N, C-alpha and C positions, 0 to 999 in steps of 0.2 A: 814307462808308466806315466800317465798324464797327471800333472799336478796343476792346480789352479790357484791363483792369488785370490783368497777369499774376500779381500777388501774390494776387489772389482765386482764381486757377486753378492755383496751384502744385501739382504732382502730378497734374494732370488727364491728362496723356499717359502717366503711369505705370500707370494703370488699364487692364486688358485689356478694353476695351469690346467688342471684336469677339467675345469669348467670353462676353459677358453678353447676356441677352435682355430685351426689353420686350414690350409687348402686340403689336407688329407685327413682331417678329423680332429680329435682332441690334441691339445698342445702340450700334453704331459711329457713329450720327448724334448721340448725346448730347453729345459734346464740342463740336461745332459749335453746338448749341442753347444750351449753357451759355455759350459765348463771346458769342453774340448777346445772350443775356439780360443780361449785364453790360457790354454795349457802350453806345455813345452814340446809337444809332438807335432811337427809341422804337417805331417800327412793327416793326422787327426784334425788339425786346424782346417785344412782344405776340405776334408769330408764334412766337417761341421758347417763350414761356410756354404757349401753346396746344398746341404740339407736345409739350413735356415732360409737361404734365398728361395729355394723351391717351395718350401712350406709357407713362408710368410709373404712372398711377393710372386706367387705362382702366375706366370704369364702376365705379370704386371698388376695382378689383383691383390691388394692388401687385405688382410684378414682381421678377424676380431682380436687375435693375439698379437698382431704386428706392433701396435704402439707400446705394448707392455715390455717388449724387448729393447726398446730404444734407449732407456737410461743405462742399461747394462752395456749395450754396444758402445755408447758414448764413453763410459768408463774404460772399456777395453781400448778404445781408440786413444784415450789419454794416457793410460798406464799399463797396457798389456805388453806382451812380447812384440817386437817390431813387426814381424810378419802378421801377427794377429791384429795389430793396430790398422794396418793397411786394409785387411779384410773387413774389419769392423766399419771403416769409412765407406767401403764399397757397399756394405749392407745398409748403412744409413742412407746412402743415396738411393738405393733401390726401394727402400721403404718410404722415401719421400716422394719420388716421381718414377713413373714408368716411361717406356720409350715414347709413347704417344704424347704424354704430358711434357716430356723434354722438348719435343718438336713444337708443341703449343707455346711453351715458354720462350723458345728461340724466336718465335714469331710475335712475341709480345703479349702473351696470354694475360688475361685479367684475373689475377688471383682472387680478387674480391668477388668476381662472378663465380669462381669455383666455390668459395665459401657460401655464397648465397644459394647455390644449387644444393650443396650439402645440407644446409639448414632447412631448405624446403623439403628435403627427403630424410630428415632426421628421425630418430626413433620416436621422439615425442610427437612429431607431426603424423607419422604413419600409425602410431598406436591408436589414435582416435578413429582413424579410418577402419582399422581392423575390429575395434570394439563395436563400431556401428554395423559392420558386416556380420559380426557374430550375433548381434541382437535380432537379426532378421533371417539368418540362415537356418533352413529346416533339415537339410541333408546331414546325416550324422557324420559321415566321413569328411565332408567339407568343413563341418564345424570343428572336428578334431584338428584338421590342418590349420584352420584359422586360429584356433586356440593355441596351438604350438607356436605359431608365428607371433601371436599377441603376447604370449608369455616371454618369448625371446626379446621382443621390443620393450616390454615392461621392465626387463632387467637392464635396459640401456644399451643393448647390442645393436650394431648396424646391420641393415639388410640392403641398403643402397650402395653401389660401388663408389660413388662420389663421397658419400658420408664416410665410408670406411677409409678411403684413400686420404681424405683430409684429416682424419684422426691421426694417421701415421705421419702425414706431412707436418702437422702442428706439433706432434711429439718431437720430431727431429728439430723443428724450428726452436723449440724451447731449450734444446741442448746446445745450439750453435754458439751462443756467447762463450761457453766454456771451451769450445773447440777452436776458437780463433787463434789461440797461441800456437796451434800446430802448423800454422803458416811459417813459423820460424824453426820448425823441427830440423834436426840435422839430416834427416833422411829425405832425399828429393822425391821419393815415391809418396811419402806421407804428405809433403808439401803439395804435391800434385793432386792427391786424392782430396785434400782439404779444399783446395781452390776449386776443384770440380764440384764438390758438394755445395759450396757457397754459391755457385753460379745459378742455382735454382730457387733462390730465396730473395726476391726483390724487396720483401718487407724488411730485410736486414741490410739493404744496400747502403744506407747512410753510414753504417758502421763498417761493413765489409769492403766497400769500394776503396777507401784509402789504404787499407791493408793489402788488397790485391794489387793496387797500383804500385805500392812499395815493393811487393814481391816481384812484380814484373820488372821493375827498374833495377833490381839488384840480383836477380836470379841468374845463375850460371848454367843450370840444367835446362836444355832446350825444351823438353816436354813440359816441365813445371812452368817455365816462362810462358810457353804457348798456351797452356791451360789457363793460366791466370789472365792472360790478355783476352782470350775469348770470353772468360767470365766477366771481365770488365765491360766488354762490348755487350754482353747479354744484360747486364744490370744498369749500364750507364746511358748517358744521352750524348747528343752531338757535341755538347760542351767539352767532352773528353777526347774528341777525335784528334785535335792537334797534339795532345799528349801521346796518343797511340801512334800518330804518324811518325814519331821519331824512330819507331821500330821497323818502319818500312825499309830502312837502310841497313837492317841487321845482316850480318854475314850468313846466319843460319836461315835456310829456306823455310823451315817450319815456323820459325819466329816471324818471318815476313808474312807468311800466309795467315798466321794468327792475328797479326796487327791489321792486315787487310780485312779479314773476317770481322774483327771487332769494329772497325770503322764502318763497314757496311751494315752491321747490326744496329749501330746507333742511329742509322738513317732509315730504319724499318717503318717507323710510325709515319702516318700521313702528314702530320704537321712538322716533321723534322726538317730543319734547315741545315744542310751540310754543304760546305764549300765545294762547288762542282769540280774544280781541278783535283782536290783531295779525294773525292769519291772516285773520279776517273782513274787516279793513280792506284787506289785500292782495287778497283775492278781489273786494272792491268795486271796487278800482282796475282789476283785470283785466277786470271786467265792463264798466266804463266804456270801456276800450280796445277790448273786443269790439264795442261798439255804435258805434264811431267808425271813420272811414276810417283805413287804415294810414298812419302818419306817413312822410313822405319828407324825408330819407332815414331808413331804419331800420337795425337791426343785420343781420348775416349769419346769425344763428342760424336753424335750420330752413330753410336755403337761402334766407333772406330772406323766407320766408312768415310775415309778422307775425301774422296771425290763426291760421294753423296752429300756430305756436308757442304762442300764447295758449291755444288749445283743448287742445293737448297738456299744458300746465302744469295747466290746470283739471281735465282728466280724471285726472291722477295724484293728485288730492286726494280725500278722502272726499266723496261726492256731497252736494250741498245744492241747494235750489231756485235760489239765486242762481248757483251755479257751473254748473249744468246749463243754465239759461237763457242764461248767457253763452256757453257752447259753441254753443248753437243760433244765437246772434247771429253767431258767427264763421263758421259753416258756409258761407253763400253766398259768402264771400270766399276760402276756402282752395282749395288745389290739388284739382281734381276727383278725382284718383287716390286721395286719402285721405278724401274727404268721406263716402262711404258707410260706411266703417268707423266714423268718429266718430259719424255719425248713429245707427248701430245701438247705440252705447254709451249714448246719451242717450234713445233712444226709450222705454225702460221707465220712466224718471223723468218724461218729459214727457207720456206717455200712460199713467197708472197704471191705467186701465181702458179697454176697447175703446169706441170711439164708437158711439152708437146707429145703428140702421139705419132709414131712411137717415141718413147722417152730416149734421151741421149744415153750414151754409155755411162755406166756407174763411175768409171774411172775418170770421166770428163767433168763430173759434178764438182762444185766447190767442196773443199775439205769438210766444212761443218755439215753439209748435206750428206756427204759420205758417212760421217761419223754417226749421225742420228739413225740413218738407215741400217748401218752395220749393227748398231746396238739393238735395234728391233729385230733384225733377222737372226741375231744370236740368241734370242729368247728361246727357251724350251717350249715344246708344244703346249704344256699345261699353263705356262706363264702367258703365252700368247692368247690362249683361250679365256683366261681370266682378265684380260686387259680391256674388256668392255668393247667399246666402239673403235678399236684401233684399225680394224680393216676398213671401216667406213671413212675414217680420217685419212688413211693412205690413199684410198680411191679418189677422194676429193682433190688430191694434189697430182693426179695422174700417175700414181705409183701402184705397183702390184699390191693387191689387197689381201693376199694370203701369205702365210709364212713361207710356204713352199715357193710361191711366185717371187717373193722378195729375195729369198736365198738364191734362187736361180738367177735373178737380175744381178745380184752382187757376185754370183759365181762362188757361193759357198756350197759345201756338200749338203744334199737334201736331208741326210740323217745326222743325228748328233747335235751338239750344242755349239759347234764352231770353236773358236779359241778366245775365251773370255778374257784372258790376260793380255791379249794383243792390244797395242795402242796404234791405231792407224792414223 
């Protein structure tokens, strides 16, 4: 039987959940899911986690009800059962940022610009537009539709995705000061999840960076240490690169990768000044990681796509033969939906001039050229067809311009998907 600590859920029934919406309709099922999440039945906890995530951050879209759950999730993260605490931290991260936003922040997103966009499309701004449209609309059905939206906006509800997402983001931001102590929790999973959550809040960097650096310096769990290092790189500047460099000599490969990633991230801005030998050393470590199998376990960055994250980090740096070859080494292992885009980014550097006609044997090409071609040939038919101008790109380098032609050139079977786990 599920029992819940009522102190964690104080005020839960005072929220008018029936008049709040999530991705699948009214949010009146949220209280039951929150009670199950902080109960003592672990299977029920997992089911509640899945339901809450799907309802409140469906495909990354935050809903009207999303920010209302944040204070309760923060309390569960602080005082719930251990398994529930980790799940609550995962939910808080998903309510703050979705995958696309995580990528933007890793590239140095301007949170102030996000806020400005949300303000421009806020309920107050849009309300005046709908009232103006209502005043002149003659069609009765369109008037009813306009009136419904006008009434929704007048109640302070969001209709714009950025407005809605920033409401959740700011709700999580408000709870973070109380969650900082979880970086000292006895559970490495909770320390990891807290460091990962903090990585997406540059507004709190002055407070969180010293704590993350301290965690990285004293942490014995490789995943928690790596997660905190990447968070430091995400939030910090090149001034921290010498501190991060000490971890490039770590015994654990995941920690070395995280230090290299963090150093590279501090150099992402156009005006960043990073010592060239240090950057080259970080790139060399990333290249070594690109050529090796993904560590298990790894961090959750880039949805757990270790080689995808490595390639993204390298592509954000000024191109060099080492960095571009390392991206090519990553390609066969990354998510196929992103592979063609990354391949097109490195093709000009890997093929500085078109191949002769007829092209040389595939096996005689330099290894980075082989790797990028293999990664493209290994795409499924649907992935190839959605890759835009990939055929045109290949043709411009004297390469086979169709999937079938490229597979024949590489001598892969014409049917099927090849062997995506292979590292050539």
